[in-house]
C-alpha positions, 0 to 999 in steps of 0.5 A: 167726351164721354167715350174719351173718359170711358177709354181713359178709365178703362186704360188706367184700370179704374173699377167702380166701387164695390157694393157692400158685401161684395168681395174683392176676389173673383168668385173662382178665387174665393174657393182657393185654400191657402196652405203654408210651407213649413216654416224656414229655420229662423236666423238669429242676429248673430247669423246675419250680422257679424258684430264682433269687434264693432262698436255698439250703436246704442252707446254714447260716443266715447263711452267705450266698454267698461274694463274692470281693473284690480284697483287695489294696490299692494301698498296704498300710499298718499304719495302716489295720488295725483289731484285731477279735479276739484268740484264745488257743491252746496253740500261741500267741496270734492276732490278727485284723486287718481293713484298713479300706480294702479289708475284707481280713482279716489274721492276726497269728500267732507274730509274723508278719502273714499276708494273706487268702491266708495268705501272709506280709506282707513287712516287718511283724512284731508282738506280741499282748498278750492281757491288755492286749488290744493288738497292736503292729505294726512295719515294717522302717522302724521304723514302729510301730502299736499297736492296741487291741481295740474301738478303730476308726480314727475313735477313733484319729484323734480324730474 
């Protein structure tokens, strides 16, 4: 049985544990000096992975790229706005409005209308009525526009 065990250990390449201080390499291999070849030119990510036109894997799905648009219309009119949503908050009610001509988003908060850059739109005030799902906008010229949630500009014009 001892001969069989020795034969199995020999065939599997088993070696006894090394004593403290003994090296793993044979004596002839300890004297070999290692030289390194000159470093190869490092490749950049762009050289290996062509990612132009592909989506960013670290963005959340549907986030897309940010597109800067010129939000400021030539002539702002409360009649171009469409009510997209009403939000209730302990601090007050908010309304999200979108300009149909430019696509810019406006916020009606605490009776004041704010543009996409969070600046006050001069001369426009309003009231959010969440139970009726309506928003009333009033200009300094006493021009009144009532917006109903879910109603777009075509249904207001009778088209």
